[in-house]
C-alpha positions as semicolon CSV with decimal commas, in nm:
position;residue;x (nm);y (nm);z (nm)
1;M;-0,077;2,209;0,580
2;D;0,120;1,973;0,308
3;Y;0,032;1,623;0,282
4;D;0,344;1,497;0,481
5;E;0,209;1,709;0,780
6;K;-0,102;1,501;0,780
7;R;0,100;1,175;0,841
8;H;0,058;1,026;1,180
9;F;0,296;0,723;1,112
10;V;0,699;0,704;1,012
11;R;0,709;0,587;0,684
12;V;0,981;0,349;0,604
13;D;1,140;0,327;0,265
14;T;1,128;-0,035;0,156
15;E;1,028;-0,205;-0,207
16;N;0,772;-0,479;-0,155
17;V;0,573;-0,679;-0,408
18;I;0,188;-0,594;-0,355
19;A;-0,108;-0,748;-0,526
20;Y;-0,373;-0,509;-0,558
21;S;-0,766;-0,474;-0,702
22;V;-1,012;-0,195;-0,735
23;L;-1,324;-0,279;-0,560
24;K;-1,641;-0,168;-0,708
25;A;-1,908;0,047;-0,505
26;D;-2,095;-0,284;-0,425
27;G;-1,741;-0,418;-0,282
28;S;-1,696;-0,655;-0,553
29;V;-1,339;-0,697;-0,726
30;D;-1,290;-0,517;-1,053
31;M;-1,086;-0,756;-1,229
32;A;-0,994;-0,554;-1,490
33;R;-0,809;-0,330;-1,266
34;S;-0,597;-0,533;-1,087
35;G;-0,223;-0,585;-1,059
36;Y;0,104;-0,587;-0,921
37;V;0,298;-0,328;-0,824
38;H;0,616;-0,230;-0,597
39;S;0,610;-0,034;-0,291
40;K;0,796;0,284;-0,229
41;N;0,731;0,359;0,133
42;V;0,531;0,155;0,378
43;S;0,384;0,271;0,736
44;K;0,137;0,145;0,967
45;G;-0,141;0,387;0,823
46;G;-0,048;0,358;0,452
47;I;0,117;0,257;0,156
48;L;0,296;0,467;-0,135
49;F;0,350;0,244;-0,485
50;S;0,426;0,301;-0,821
51;S;0,183;0,203;-1,080
52;F;0,133;0,195;-1,479
53;E;-0,252;0,275;-1,411
54;C;-0,361;0,591;-1,273
55;L;-0,608;0,516;-0,969
56;T;-0,838;0,822;-0,891
57;V;-0,836;0,937;-0,520
58;G;-1,139;0,802;-0,326
59;V;-1,147;0,465;-0,501
60;T;-1,147;0,177;-0,246
61;I;-0,853;-0,106;-0,328
62;Q;-0,790;-0,433;-0,166
63;M;-0,402;-0,536;-0,149
64;K;-0,169;-0,804;-0,060
65;L;0,165;-0,669;0,085
66;R;0,449;-0,934;0,040
67;F;0,722;-0,910;0,296
68;C;0,990;-1,112;0,465
69;S;0,930;-1,125;0,844
70;K;1,229;-1,332;0,915
71;P;1,517;-1,439;0,694
72;S;1,376;-1,669;0,440
73;H;1,005;-1,629;0,582
74;N;0,762;-1,458;0,357
75;E;0,433;-1,337;0,471
76;T;0,157;-1,180;0,315
77;V;-0,106;-0,955;0,474
78;A;-0,424;-0,846;0,335
79;M;-0,530;-0,476;0,350
80;I;-0,807;-0,283;0,212
81;G;-0,735;0,128;0,180
82;N;-0,822;0,418;0,004
83;V;-0,615;0,600;-0,265
84;V;-0,574;0,928;-0,099
85;R;-0,368;1,086;-0,344
86;T;-0,187;1,047;-0,714
87;N;0,116;1,191;-0,852
88;E;0,217;1,173;-1,237
89;C;0,584;1,093;-1,240
90;I;0,627;1,028;-1,626
91;A;0,345;1,194;-1,828
92;G;0,072;0,968;-1,887
93;K;0,252;0,626;-1,811
94;K;0,351;0,621;-1,418
95;W;0,216;0,745;-1,128
96;D;0,291;0,737;-0,769
97;I;-0,040;0,616;-0,560
98;G;-0,074;0,694;-0,194
99;V;-0,307;0,470;-0,018
100;K;-0,444;0,517;0,317
101;I;-0,495;0,172;0,512
102;K;-0,874;0,108;0,657
103;Y;-0,824;-0,243;0,717
104;I;-0,561;-0,473;0,783
105;E;-0,571;-0,855;0,840
106;Q;-0,590;-0,917;1,224
107;A;-0,428;-1,273;1,202
108;K;-0,123;-1,102;1,073
109;E;-0,115;-0,712;1,221
110;E;0,113;-0,823;1,486
111;I;0,357;-0,980;1,219
112;F;0,326;-0,686;1,000
113;N;0,386;-0,417;1,295
114;N;0,693;-0,596;1,419
115;W;0,852;-0,606;1,058
116;L;0,784;-0,235;1,025
117;N;0,948;-0,144;1,378
118;N;1,251;-0,389;1,267
119;K;1,284;-0,159;0,968
120;L;1,259;0,212;1,153
121;P;1,619;0,355;1,183
122;T;1,758;0,329;1,512
């Protein structure tokens, strides 16, 4: 079974700014391993983004995804996820990072889901 067959949610190709930080084993933020990236695709269950830092499979990260829920209305939603795959795109310089979402900010979950649903092809 390849990775695409394991997916339970439809992914939407979209480029959004994500602020991320790697979490240490004790749950604290590793400030040396934080940054901003752009998503390549997003679903209710995961995110794929490109990074100039290779993140190890199994690492837990916190993310804030920025998106427009309405014209001229920016939102951010906080998430926590686990890195489930990495793919080197440019040797030693750039990676695609696949993250499975474990937690999504409850107060924004419905807005996020509506935004995603509106991006799905009809």
